[in-house]
PDB file of N, CA, C and O in Angstrom:
ATOM      1  N   MET A   1     -28.658 -53.840  74.266  1.00  0.00           N
ATOM      2  CA  MET A   1     -28.314 -53.974  75.690  1.00  0.00           C
ATOM      3  C   MET A   1     -26.720 -53.889  75.920  1.00  0.00           C
ATOM      4  O   MET A   1     -26.241 -53.350  76.917  1.00  0.00           O
ATOM      5  N   LEU A   2     -26.032 -54.412  75.008  1.00  0.00           N
ATOM      6  CA  LEU A   2     -24.724 -54.097  75.301  1.00  0.00           C
ATOM      7  C   LEU A   2     -24.343 -52.716  75.328  1.00  0.00           C
ATOM      8  O   LEU A   2     -23.582 -52.218  76.157  1.00  0.00           O
ATOM      9  N   GLU A   3     -24.921 -52.108  74.359  1.00  0.00           N
ATOM     10  CA  GLU A   3     -24.731 -50.483  73.997  1.00  0.00           C
ATOM     11  C   GLU A   3     -25.045 -49.861  75.171  1.00  0.00           C
ATOM     12  O   GLU A   3     -24.298 -48.977  75.593  1.00  0.00           O
ATOM     13  N   GLU A   4     -26.219 -50.240  75.881  1.00  0.00           N
ATOM     14  CA  GLU A   4     -26.736 -49.450  77.013  1.00  0.00           C
ATOM     15  C   GLU A   4     -25.866 -49.831  78.219  1.00  0.00           C
ATOM     16  O   GLU A   4     -25.580 -48.964  79.045  1.00  0.00           O
ATOM     17  N   ASN A   5     -25.484 -50.951  78.337  1.00  0.00           N
ATOM     18  CA  ASN A   5     -24.553 -51.103  79.463  1.00  0.00           C
ATOM     19  C   ASN A   5     -22.986 -50.391  79.408  1.00  0.00           C
ATOM     20  O   ASN A   5     -22.291 -50.104  80.382  1.00  0.00           O
ATOM     21  N   ARG A   6     -22.675 -50.210  78.035  1.00  0.00           N
ATOM     22  CA  ARG A   6     -21.507 -49.314  77.876  1.00  0.00           C
ATOM     23  C   ARG A   6     -21.515 -48.077  78.300  1.00  0.00           C
ATOM     24  O   ARG A   6     -20.652 -47.465  78.929  1.00  0.00           O
ATOM     25  N   ARG A   7     -22.770 -47.670  77.834  1.00  0.00           N
ATOM     26  CA  ARG A   7     -23.302 -45.894  77.969  1.00  0.00           C
ATOM     27  C   ARG A   7     -23.280 -45.823  79.593  1.00  0.00           C
ATOM     28  O   ARG A   7     -22.703 -44.916  80.192  1.00  0.00           O
ATOM     29  N   ARG A   8     -24.005 -46.930  80.264  1.00  0.00           N
ATOM     30  CA  ARG A   8     -24.004 -46.842  81.660  1.00  0.00           C
ATOM     31  C   ARG A   8     -22.752 -46.740  82.549  1.00  0.00           C
ATOM     32  O   ARG A   8     -22.578 -46.011  83.526  1.00  0.00           O
ATOM     33  N   ILE A   9     -21.869 -47.691  81.957  1.00  0.00           N
ATOM     34  CA  ILE A   9     -20.499 -47.732  82.412  1.00  0.00           C
ATOM     35  C   ILE A   9     -19.695 -46.088  82.313  1.00  0.00           C
ATOM     36  O   ILE A   9     -19.113 -45.430  83.176  1.00  0.00           O
ATOM     37  N   GLU A  10     -19.940 -45.858  81.062  1.00  0.00           N
ATOM     38  CA  GLU A  10     -19.099 -44.582  81.037  1.00  0.00           C
ATOM     39  C   GLU A  10     -19.748 -43.364  81.501  1.00  0.00           C
ATOM     40  O   GLU A  10     -19.074 -42.354  81.706  1.00  0.00           O
ATOM     41  N   GLU A  11     -20.975 -43.383  81.678  1.00  0.00           N
ATOM     42  CA  GLU A  11     -21.585 -42.230  82.547  1.00  0.00           C
ATOM     43  C   GLU A  11     -21.024 -42.374  83.924  1.00  0.00           C
ATOM     44  O   GLU A  11     -20.508 -41.449  84.553  1.00  0.00           O
ATOM     45  N   SER A  12     -21.176 -43.737  84.391  1.00  0.00           N
ATOM     46  CA  SER A  12     -20.425 -43.949  85.785  1.00  0.00           C
ATOM     47  C   SER A  12     -19.148 -43.436  85.911  1.00  0.00           C
ATOM     48  O   SER A  12     -18.770 -42.744  86.857  1.00  0.00           O
ATOM     49  N   GLN A  13     -18.497 -43.765  84.983  1.00  0.00           N
ATOM     50  CA  GLN A  13     -16.815 -43.128  84.925  1.00  0.00           C
ATOM     51  C   GLN A  13     -16.758 -41.746  84.991  1.00  0.00           C
ATOM     52  O   GLN A  13     -15.993 -41.107  85.713  1.00  0.00           O
ATOM     53  N   ARG A  14     -17.605 -41.283  84.203  1.00  0.00           N
ATOM     54  CA  ARG A  14     -17.606 -39.698  83.955  1.00  0.00           C
ATOM     55  C   ARG A  14     -17.881 -38.984  85.262  1.00  0.00           C
ATOM     56  O   ARG A  14     -17.279 -37.992  85.673  1.00  0.00           O
ATOM     57  N   LYS A  15     -19.003 -39.708  85.937  1.00  0.00           N
ATOM     58  CA  LYS A  15     -19.418 -38.931  87.394  1.00  0.00           C
ATOM     59  C   LYS A  15     -18.371 -39.171  88.492  1.00  0.00           C
ATOM     60  O   LYS A  15     -18.256 -38.465  89.494  1.00  0.00           O
ATOM     61  N   GLU A  16     -17.668 -40.177  88.216  1.00  0.00           N
ATOM     62  CA  GLU A  16     -16.729 -40.538  89.311  1.00  0.00           C
ATOM     63  C   GLU A  16     -15.544 -39.691  89.220  1.00  0.00           C
ATOM     64  O   GLU A  16     -14.988 -39.192  90.199  1.00  0.00           O
ATOM     65  N   ALA A  17     -15.095 -39.516  87.725  1.00  0.00           N
ATOM     66  CA  ALA A  17     -13.972 -38.499  87.410  1.00  0.00           C
ATOM     67  C   ALA A  17     -14.367 -36.969  87.828  1.00  0.00           C
ATOM     68  O   ALA A  17     -13.524 -36.190  88.273  1.00  0.00           O
ATOM     69  N   LEU A  18     -15.495 -36.683  87.670  1.00  0.00           N
ATOM     70  CA  LEU A  18     -16.139 -35.412  88.017  1.00  0.00           C
ATOM     71  C   LEU A  18     -15.974 -35.171  89.527  1.00  0.00           C
ATOM     72  O   LEU A  18     -15.478 -34.128  89.952  1.00  0.00           O
ATOM     73  N   GLU A  19     -16.447 -36.263  90.405  1.00  0.00           N
ATOM     74  CA  GLU A  19     -16.451 -36.163  91.471  1.00  0.00           C
ATOM     75  C   GLU A  19     -14.901 -36.132  92.327  1.00  0.00           C
ATOM     76  O   GLU A  19     -14.640 -35.496  93.348  1.00  0.00           O
ATOM     77  N   GLN A  20     -14.084 -36.958  91.608  1.00  0.00           N
ATOM     78  CA  GLN A  20     -12.422 -37.223  91.895  1.00  0.00           C
ATOM     79  C   GLN A  20     -12.130 -35.494  91.769  1.00  0.00           C
ATOM     80  O   GLN A  20     -11.826 -34.850  92.773  1.00  0.00           O
ATOM     81  N   GLN A  21     -12.241 -34.964  90.649  1.00  0.00           N
ATOM     82  CA  GLN A  21     -11.941 -33.617  90.662  1.00  0.00           C
ATOM     83  C   GLN A  21     -12.373 -32.536  91.349  1.00  0.00           C
ATOM     84  O   GLN A  21     -11.661 -31.554  91.562  1.00  0.00           O
ATOM     85  N   ARG A  22     -13.731 -32.675  91.787  1.00  0.00           N
ATOM     86  CA  ARG A  22     -14.109 -31.772  92.820  1.00  0.00           C
ATOM     87  C   ARG A  22     -13.559 -31.943  94.028  1.00  0.00           C
ATOM     88  O   ARG A  22     -13.399 -30.891  94.647  1.00  0.00           O
ATOM     89  N   ARG A  23     -13.120 -33.202  94.717  1.00  0.00           N
ATOM     90  CA  ARG A  23     -12.580 -33.391  95.764  1.00  0.00           C
ATOM     91  C   ARG A  23     -10.856 -32.861  95.842  1.00  0.00           C
ATOM     92  O   ARG A  23     -10.240 -32.544  96.860  1.00  0.00           O
ATOM     93  N   GLU A  24     -10.401 -32.888  94.565  1.00  0.00           N
ATOM     94  CA  GLU A  24      -9.042 -32.666  94.691  1.00  0.00           C
ATOM     95  C   GLU A  24      -9.083 -30.877  94.804  1.00  0.00           C
ATOM     96  O   GLU A  24      -8.336 -30.126  95.431  1.00  0.00           O
ATOM     97  N   GLU A  25      -9.962 -30.651  94.158  1.00  0.00           N
ATOM     98  CA  GLU A  25     -10.047 -28.982  93.948  1.00  0.00           C
ATOM     99  C   GLU A  25     -10.345 -28.405  95.322  1.00  0.00           C
ATOM    100  O   GLU A  25      -9.736 -27.425  95.751  1.00  0.00           O
ATOM    101  N   GLU A  26     -11.301 -29.040  96.005  1.00  0.00           N
ATOM    102  CA  GLU A  26     -11.701 -28.579  97.531  1.00  0.00           C
ATOM    103  C   GLU A  26     -10.265 -28.778  98.121  1.00  0.00           C
ATOM    104  O   GLU A  26      -9.797 -27.820  98.735  1.00  0.00           O
ATOM    105  N   ARG A  27      -9.578 -29.818  98.014  1.00  0.00           N
ATOM    106  CA  ARG A  27      -8.378 -30.216  98.837  1.00  0.00           C
ATOM    107  C   ARG A  27      -7.392 -28.972  98.478  1.00  0.00           C
ATOM    108  O   ARG A  27      -7.129 -28.180  99.383  1.00  0.00           O
ATOM    109  N   TYR A  28      -6.955 -28.819  97.450  1.00  0.00           N
ATOM    110  CA  TYR A  28      -6.221 -27.612  96.834  1.00  0.00           C
ATOM    111  C   TYR A  28      -6.756 -26.143  97.638  1.00  0.00           C
ATOM    112  O   TYR A  28      -5.973 -25.423  98.258  1.00  0.00           O
ATOM    113  N   ARG A  29      -7.963 -25.911  97.523  1.00  0.00           N
ATOM    114  CA  ARG A  29      -8.347 -24.776  98.190  1.00  0.00           C
ATOM    115  C   ARG A  29      -8.154 -24.816  99.723  1.00  0.00           C
ATOM    116  O   ARG A  29      -7.662 -23.830 100.272  1.00  0.00           O
ATOM    117  N   GLU A  30      -8.493 -25.839 100.404  1.00  0.00           N
ATOM    118  CA  GLU A  30      -7.945 -25.989 101.840  1.00  0.00           C
ATOM    119  C   GLU A  30      -6.590 -25.792 101.982  1.00  0.00           C
ATOM    120  O   GLU A  30      -6.169 -25.154 102.947  1.00  0.00           O
ATOM    121  N   LEU A  31      -5.774 -26.301 101.069  1.00  0.00           N
ATOM    122  CA  LEU A  31      -4.143 -26.121 101.520  1.00  0.00           C
ATOM    123  C   LEU A  31      -3.805 -25.008 101.015  1.00  0.00           C
ATOM    124  O   LEU A  31      -2.710 -24.650 101.449  1.00  0.00           O
ATOM    125  N   GLU A  32      -4.385 -24.103 100.086  1.00  0.00           N
ATOM    126  CA  GLU A  32      -4.096 -22.727  99.915  1.00  0.00           C
ATOM    127  C   GLU A  32      -4.476 -21.822 101.104  1.00  0.00           C
ATOM    128  O   GLU A  32      -3.735 -20.868 101.342  1.00  0.00           O
ATOM    129  N   GLU A  33      -5.533 -22.028 101.853  1.00  0.00           N
ATOM    130  CA  GLU A  33      -6.060 -21.470 102.731  1.00  0.00           C
ATOM    131  C   GLU A  33      -5.047 -21.518 103.880  1.00  0.00           C
ATOM    132  O   GLU A  33      -4.625 -20.464 104.353  1.00  0.00           O
ATOM    133  N   LEU A  34      -4.576 -22.910 104.421  1.00  0.00           N
ATOM    134  CA  LEU A  34      -3.724 -23.010 105.351  1.00  0.00           C
ATOM    135  C   LEU A  34      -2.504 -22.295 105.258  1.00  0.00           C
ATOM    136  O   LEU A  34      -1.962 -21.696 106.187  1.00  0.00           O
ATOM    137  N   GLN A  35      -2.013 -22.405 103.846  1.00  0.00           N
ATOM    138  CA  GLN A  35      -0.788 -21.561 103.672  1.00  0.00           C
ATOM    139  C   GLN A  35      -0.818 -20.394 103.804  1.00  0.00           C
ATOM    140  O   GLN A  35       0.142 -19.757 104.237  1.00  0.00           O
ATOM    141  N   ARG A  36      -2.161 -19.768 103.384  1.00  0.00           N
ATOM    142  CA  ARG A  36      -2.300 -18.151 103.561  1.00  0.00           C
ATOM    143  C   ARG A  36      -2.295 -17.991 105.257  1.00  0.00           C
ATOM    144  O   ARG A  36      -1.684 -17.053 105.770  1.00  0.00           O
ATOM    145  N   GLN A  37      -2.870 -18.771 105.901  1.00  0.00           N
ATOM    146  CA  GLN A  37      -3.005 -18.409 107.315  1.00  0.00           C
ATOM    147  C   GLN A  37      -1.699 -18.545 108.031  1.00  0.00           C
ATOM    148  O   GLN A  37      -1.490 -17.891 109.053  1.00  0.00           O
ATOM    149  N   LYS A  38      -0.736 -19.438 107.493  1.00  0.00           N
ATOM    150  CA  LYS A  38       0.756 -19.766 108.226  1.00  0.00           C
ATOM    151  C   LYS A  38       1.326 -18.199 107.879  1.00  0.00           C
ATOM    152  O   LYS A  38       1.680 -17.473 108.808  1.00  0.00           O
ATOM    153  N   GLU A  39       1.376 -17.801 106.657  1.00  0.00           N
ATOM    154  CA  GLU A  39       2.117 -16.687 106.087  1.00  0.00           C
ATOM    155  C   GLU A  39       1.407 -15.401 106.821  1.00  0.00           C
ATOM    156  O   GLU A  39       2.136 -14.469 107.162  1.00  0.00           O
ATOM    157  N   GLU A  40       0.179 -15.345 107.037  1.00  0.00           N
ATOM    158  CA  GLU A  40      -0.207 -14.258 107.667  1.00  0.00           C
ATOM    159  C   GLU A  40       0.206 -14.353 109.377  1.00  0.00           C
ATOM    160  O   GLU A  40       0.534 -13.307 109.938  1.00  0.00           O
ATOM    161  N   ALA A  41       0.176 -15.419 110.017  1.00  0.00           N
ATOM    162  CA  ALA A  41       0.673 -15.566 111.325  1.00  0.00           C
ATOM    163  C   ALA A  41       2.084 -15.222 111.368  1.00  0.00           C
ATOM    164  O   ALA A  41       2.607 -14.512 112.227  1.00  0.00           O
ATOM    165  N   MET A  42       2.684 -15.794 110.345  1.00  0.00           N
ATOM    166  CA  MET A  42       4.401 -15.390 110.241  1.00  0.00           C
ATOM    167  C   MET A  42       4.515 -13.836 110.346  1.00  0.00           C
ATOM    168  O   MET A  42       5.272 -13.280 111.142  1.00  0.00           O
ATOM    169  N   ARG A  43       3.751 -13.232 109.533  1.00  0.00           N
ATOM    170  CA  ARG A  43       3.826 -11.891 109.243  1.00  0.00           C
ATOM    171  C   ARG A  43       3.534 -10.881 110.447  1.00  0.00           C
ATOM    172  O   ARG A  43       4.071  -9.804 110.703  1.00  0.00           O
ATOM    173  N   ARG A  44       2.640 -11.483 111.024  1.00  0.00           N
ATOM    174  CA  ARG A  44       2.407 -10.725 112.328  1.00  0.00           C
ATOM    175  C   ARG A  44       3.299 -10.936 113.352  1.00  0.00           C
ATOM    176  O   ARG A  44       3.680  -9.931 113.952  1.00  0.00           O
ATOM    177  N   LYS A  45       3.750 -12.078 113.714  1.00  0.00           N
ATOM    178  CA  LYS A  45       4.907 -12.512 114.505  1.00  0.00           C
ATOM    179  C   LYS A  45       6.201 -11.740 113.886  1.00  0.00           C
ATOM    180  O   LYS A  45       7.055 -11.488 114.735  1.00  0.00           O
ATOM    181  N   LYS A  46       6.437 -11.409 112.839  1.00  0.00           N
ATOM    182  CA  LYS A  46       7.672 -10.902 112.561  1.00  0.00           C
ATOM    183  C   LYS A  46       7.366  -9.318 112.807  1.00  0.00           C
ATOM    184  O   LYS A  46       8.257  -8.603 113.265  1.00  0.00           O
ATOM    185  N   GLN A  47       6.296  -8.879 112.542  1.00  0.00           N
ATOM    186  CA  GLN A  47       5.761  -7.512 112.836  1.00  0.00           C
ATOM    187  C   GLN A  47       5.991  -7.092 114.289  1.00  0.00           C
ATOM    188  O   GLN A  47       6.506  -6.027 114.629  1.00  0.00           O
ATOM    189  N   GLN A  48       5.547  -8.059 115.109  1.00  0.00           N
ATOM    190  CA  GLN A  48       5.418  -7.811 116.584  1.00  0.00           C
ATOM    191  C   GLN A  48       7.130  -8.119 117.385  1.00  0.00           C
ATOM    192  O   GLN A  48       7.587  -7.688 118.444  1.00  0.00           O
ATOM    193  N   GLU A  49       7.731  -9.032 116.344  1.00  0.00           N
ATOM    194  CA  GLU A  49       9.088  -8.966 117.100  1.00  0.00           C
ATOM    195  C   GLU A  49       9.736  -7.730 116.710  1.00  0.00           C
ATOM    196  O   GLU A  49      10.499  -7.244 117.544  1.00  0.00           O
ATOM    197  N   GLU A  50       9.556  -7.020 115.415  1.00  0.00           N
ATOM    198  CA  GLU A  50      10.051  -5.763 114.937  1.00  0.00           C
ATOM    199  C   GLU A  50       9.591  -4.621 115.951  1.00  0.00           C
ATOM    200  O   GLU A  50      10.359  -3.735 116.326  1.00  0.00           O
ATOM    201  N   GLU A  51       8.533  -4.707 116.275  1.00  0.00           N
ATOM    202  CA  GLU A  51       7.856  -3.505 117.258  1.00  0.00           C
ATOM    203  C   GLU A  51       8.725  -3.690 118.706  1.00  0.00           C
ATOM    204  O   GLU A  51       9.160  -2.757 119.381  1.00  0.00           O
ATOM    205  N   GLU A  52       8.854  -5.009 118.979  1.00  0.00           N
ATOM    206  CA  GLU A  52       9.696  -5.074 120.330  1.00  0.00           C
ATOM    207  C   GLU A  52      11.052  -4.672 120.091  1.00  0.00           C
ATOM    208  O   GLU A  52      11.628  -4.046 120.981  1.00  0.00           O
ATOM    209  N   ARG A  53      11.645  -4.937 119.027  1.00  0.00           N
ATOM    210  CA  ARG A  53      13.119  -4.552 118.910  1.00  0.00           C
ATOM    211  C   ARG A  53      13.022  -3.173 118.765  1.00  0.00           C
ATOM    212  O   ARG A  53      13.704  -2.600 119.615  1.00  0.00           O
ATOM    213  N   VAL A  54      12.423  -2.407 117.999  1.00  0.00           N
ATOM    214  CA  VAL A  54      12.203  -1.155 118.087  1.00  0.00           C
ATOM    215  C   VAL A  54      12.184  -0.273 119.390  1.00  0.00           C
ATOM    216  O   VAL A  54      12.869   0.717 119.644  1.00  0.00           O
ATOM    217  N   LYS A  55      11.110  -0.964 120.233  1.00  0.00           N
ATOM    218  CA  LYS A  55      10.861  -0.576 121.709  1.00  0.00           C
ATOM    219  C   LYS A  55      11.938  -0.783 122.604  1.00  0.00           C
ATOM    220  O   LYS A  55      11.964  -0.008 123.560  1.00  0.00           O
ATOM    221  N   GLN A  56      12.929  -1.723 122.528  1.00  0.00           N
ATOM    222  CA  GLN A  56      13.912  -2.278 123.336  1.00  0.00           C
ATOM    223  C   GLN A  56      14.954  -1.227 122.784  1.00  0.00           C
ATOM    224  O   GLN A  56      15.613  -0.709 123.685  1.00  0.00           O
ATOM    225  N   MET A  57      15.225  -0.835 121.626  1.00  0.00           N
ATOM    226  CA  MET A  57      16.285   0.133 121.033  1.00  0.00           C
ATOM    227  C   MET A  57      16.021   1.345 121.728  1.00  0.00           C
ATOM    228  O   MET A  57      16.976   1.847 122.321  1.00  0.00           O
ATOM    229  N   LYS A  58      14.726   2.017 121.785  1.00  0.00           N
ATOM    230  CA  LYS A  58      14.321   3.244 122.341  1.00  0.00           C
ATOM    231  C   LYS A  58      14.725   3.138 123.692  1.00  0.00           C
ATOM    232  O   LYS A  58      15.459   4.018 124.142  1.00  0.00           O
ATOM    233  N   LEU A  59      14.327   2.112 124.478  1.00  0.00           N
ATOM    234  CA  LEU A  59      14.637   2.010 125.946  1.00  0.00           C
ATOM    235  C   LEU A  59      16.159   2.029 126.029  1.00  0.00           C
ATOM    236  O   LEU A  59      16.644   2.778 126.877  1.00  0.00           O
ATOM    237  N   LEU A  60      16.925   1.354 125.313  1.00  0.00           N
ATOM    238  CA  LEU A  60      18.443   1.449 125.582  1.00  0.00           C
ATOM    239  C   LEU A  60      19.012   2.731 125.029  1.00  0.00           C
ATOM    240  O   LEU A  60      20.135   3.084 125.390  1.00  0.00           O
ATOM    241  N   GLY A  61      18.376   3.383 124.257  1.00  0.00           N
ATOM    242  CA  GLY A  61      18.903   4.549 123.729  1.00  0.00           C
ATOM    243  C   GLY A  61      19.885   4.331 122.363  1.00  0.00           C
ATOM    244  O   GLY A  61      20.645   5.210 121.957  1.00  0.00           O
ATOM    245  N   LYS A  62      19.745   3.126 121.788  1.00  0.00           N
ATOM    246  CA  LYS A  62      20.658   2.666 120.951  1.00  0.00           C
ATOM    247  C   LYS A  62      19.938   3.188 119.495  1.00  0.00           C
ATOM    248  O   LYS A  62      18.789   3.614 119.383  1.00  0.00           O
ATOM    249  N   ASN A  63      20.814   3.050 118.561  1.00  0.00           N
ATOM    250  CA  ASN A  63      20.346   3.242 117.083  1.00  0.00           C
ATOM    251  C   ASN A  63      20.031   4.654 116.678  1.00  0.00           C
ATOM    252  O   ASN A  63      19.118   5.006 115.931  1.00  0.00           O
ATOM    253  N   LYS A  64      21.082   5.550 117.391  1.00  0.00           N
ATOM    254  CA  LYS A  64      20.820   6.870 116.729  1.00  0.00           C
ATOM    255  C   LYS A  64      19.645   7.418 117.471  1.00  0.00           C
ATOM    256  O   LYS A  64      19.244   8.479 116.991  1.00  0.00           O
ATOM    257  N   SER A  65      18.999   6.996 118.486  1.00  0.00           N
ATOM    258  CA  SER A  65      17.643   7.743 119.033  1.00  0.00           C
ATOM    259  C   SER A  65      17.976   8.758 120.098  1.00  0.00           C
ATOM    260  O   SER A  65      17.094   9.312 120.754  1.00  0.00           O
ATOM    261  N   ARG A  66      19.272   8.992 120.262  1.00  0.00           N
ATOM    262  CA  ARG A  66      19.867  10.109 121.007  1.00  0.00           C
ATOM    263  C   ARG A  66      20.950  10.659 120.486  1.00  0.00           C
ATOM    264  O   ARG A  66      21.841   9.941 120.031  1.00  0.00           O
ATOM    265  N   PRO A  67      21.049  12.178 120.473  1.00  0.00           N
ATOM    266  CA  PRO A  67      22.259  12.935 119.569  1.00  0.00           C
ATOM    267  C   PRO A  67      23.530  12.315 120.170  1.00  0.00           C
ATOM    268  O   PRO A  67      23.626  11.814 121.290  1.00  0.00           O
ATOM    269  N   LYS A  68      24.538  12.437 119.189  1.00  0.00           N
ATOM    270  CA  LYS A  68      25.935  12.108 119.424  1.00  0.00           C
ATOM    271  C   LYS A  68      26.632  13.369 119.543  1.00  0.00           C
ATOM    272  O   LYS A  68      26.660  14.228 118.663  1.00  0.00           O
ATOM    273  N   LEU A  69      27.241  13.445 120.770  1.00  0.00           N
ATOM    274  CA  LEU A  69      28.194  14.719 121.038  1.00  0.00           C
ATOM    275  C   LEU A  69      29.491  14.557 120.778  1.00  0.00           C
ATOM    276  O   LEU A  69      30.192  13.593 121.088  1.00  0.00           O
ATOM    277  N   SER A  70      29.847  15.692 120.101  1.00  0.00           N
ATOM    278  CA  SER A  70      31.293  15.579 119.712  1.00  0.00           C
ATOM    279  C   SER A  70      32.344  16.313 120.697  1.00  0.00           C
ATOM    280  O   SER A  70      32.073  17.440 121.113  1.00  0.00           O
ATOM    281  N   PHE A  71      33.378  15.757 121.015  1.00  0.00           N
ATOM    282  CA  PHE A  71      34.169  16.457 121.875  1.00  0.00           C
ATOM    283  C   PHE A  71      35.432  16.789 121.164  1.00  0.00           C
ATOM    284  O   PHE A  71      36.447  16.864 121.857  1.00  0.00           O
ATOM    285  N   ALA A  72      35.515  16.988 119.957  1.00  0.00           N
ATOM    286  CA  ALA A  72      36.862  17.226 119.310  1.00  0.00           C
ATOM    287  C   ALA A  72      37.391  18.379 119.523  1.00  0.00           C
ATOM    288  O   ALA A  72      36.619  19.280 119.851  1.00  0.00           O
ATOM    289  N   LEU A  73      38.573  18.625 119.425  1.00  0.00           N
ATOM    290  CA  LEU A  73      39.260  20.097 119.915  1.00  0.00           C
ATOM    291  C   LEU A  73      39.608  20.619 118.361  1.00  0.00           C
ATOM    292  O   LEU A  73      40.001  20.017 117.362  1.00  0.00           O
ATOM    293  N   GLY A  74      39.322  21.843 118.594  1.00  0.00           N
ATOM    294  CA  GLY A  74      39.565  22.655 117.168  1.00  0.00           C
ATOM    295  C   GLY A  74      38.450  23.303 116.559  1.00  0.00           C
ATOM    296  O   GLY A  74      37.331  22.898 116.874  1.00  0.00           O
ATOM    297  N   SER A  75      38.565  24.296 115.693  1.00  0.00           N
ATOM    298  CA  SER A  75      37.445  24.705 115.042  1.00  0.00           C
ATOM    299  C   SER A  75      36.993  24.461 113.819  1.00  0.00           C
ATOM    300  O   SER A  75      37.769  24.053 112.955  1.00  0.00           O
ATOM    301  N   LYS A  76      35.666  24.674 113.559  1.00  0.00           N
ATOM    302  CA  LYS A  76      35.478  24.041 112.005  1.00  0.00           C
ATOM    303  C   LYS A  76      35.377  25.201 111.234  1.00  0.00           C
ATOM    304  O   LYS A  76      35.228  25.121 110.015  1.00  0.00           O
TER     305      LYS A  76
END
């Protein structure tokens, strides 16, 4: 009877440990997914900001988007 009691307790503890491990793994996967979503959102935002910056540079005619004219005197 004591042996059976001990075996039941061990089995219960083993099941609880497996359940705890499963919960921890699920939580870890959720955190990884959240991190991936945040990184993707930041990447999209950065790309959008870069596109806006390029568009603004074109509108303002900066960043060598128009040819530079030289008015130097003399010959080459």
